[in-house]
Each structure stands twice: as C-alpha cells, then as structure tokens.
N, C-alpha and C positions, 0 to 999 in steps of 0.2 A: 251343705249340711254343717251345722255348728258342732264344735268339739263338745262332747257331752261333759267333759271335765270343766269346761268353761261355764256351762249352765249349772252344773252341780256346785261350782264355786260361788255362784250367785244365789242359787236357791237354798243351798244348805245353811249357810250362816243366816240368811233371811228367815228361814223356818225356825231356827234356833232362837233368834232374837224375838220374833213375833210370838212364838209359843211361851217363852219365858215371861215376856211382858204381859201377855194375856193371863197367864196363871197368877201373876202377882196383882193384876188389876181386873179380875173377872167381873167385878161389879159395874164396869163401864157398859156392859151389854144389857144389864137389867132394865135401864130406862131407854134402851135403844129404840128410837123411832124408825119408821120405815125408810126415812131418808138416809140414815146412817147404814142400815142394812143394805139398801140399794147401792150406795156408794161402795161398800165393801164388796158387793157382788160385781160391780163394774171392774174394780181393781183385780179381783180374782179372775174374772173372765179375760181381761187383757193379758194378765200374766200367763194364764193357761194357754191362751191362743199363741202368745209369743213362743212358748216352749214347744208346743206341738208343730208350729210352722217351721221351726228350726231343727227340731229333733223329734221325729215320730218313727222310732225304730222299735220293732217288736221282736227282738232277739232275746233269748234267755241268758242275759248277762246283767251285770250291775246297772247298765245303762237303761234297762227296762224300767227301773225306778224313776228315772227322769221322765220317760214317756208317760208312765202311769200318773205321776205327779201333775204333769201338764193337763192330761185329760180330767183328772180329779178337780183341779183348780177351775178349768173351763166349765165343768158340770156344776160345781158348787156355785160358781159365779152366776150361771144361768138361773139356777134355782133361787138364789137370793134376789136376782133382778126381777124375776117374774112372780115371786111371792114374798115381797118385803115385809108383809104384815104377819108372816108366820112367827110363832113364838120362838125365842132363842133359848138355847140350853142354859139352864141355871147352874148354880154352884152345887155340883153333885159329883159323886165318884166317877160316873161315866164321862162327864166333861173333862175331869182331870186325866182320865185314862186316854181320851182322844188327844188331849194336849200333849201328854207324855209320849204317845206313839208318834205324833208329828215331830216332836223334838228329836226322837231317835232317828226318824227318817232324815231330818236335817243334819244330825251328827254323822250319819252314814254317808250322805252326799258330800259333806265337808271333807271327811276323811278320803273319799274317793278322789276328790278334786286336788288334794294336796299330796297324795301318795306319788312316789316316783315311778316312772315307767313311761313307755312309749305312748304318745298321743295318737289315737286312731280315730279320725273323723267318721269312719264308717262303722265304728263299734256299735 
C-alpha cells in the first residue's frame, strides 16, 4: 500500500496546475474533436487506476479524498473513452465552479502531503 501523502503530493499539485491552466485556456476544449477527448479519457483512466491500485482505503479520514479522486478519475476516463463525441462543457459559471472545486481539492491534497506528522501507510 502506497503512502497516501506520496499520492497526495503528486495529485495535489497536478490538479492545481491542470485546473489553473484549463481555466486560463478554456477555449482549447471548444474545437476538441473525439480524438482529443479520447486521449484525455485514457490519461484519466490510467491515473485513476494507478491511484486505486495503490490506495483504495475507505476510512473516514483525509485519505478518503485520495481514494475518491482515484475512482472519479477512473470513471471520468471511462466515460470519455466510451463517448468521445459527447459535447464538452463550454465557458459557463458551472464550468468554472467545477474547475475551482477541483483546484481546492488539489490544494487540500497538497497541504496534506507537506504537513508534518507521522507517515502511516495504513491510514
């Protein structure tokens, strides 16, 4: 079982960077063809699978966020892989709300990864 702080230290900054860059460049998804959506789905699927294969712990602690993130990425990846022609979210308040929520999850995971304390692989 992987140390959840290690996963949080990878996933947190990644989420923060991806959400910030997507918020600033949201127009890249408007002409997104099915190939780009499919590729995005493959990457999400692999990332989600890697997380849940190394950390699939369903305890009511901060580490549950890591597990839920893994399952959410895996599910989102499958949806994008099997329906790459589905319309993408446009520039709307809902889109920015989702992006901001994911940024906050990334910030939370980053803070958990860098905070001092014992490392408990079974957490």
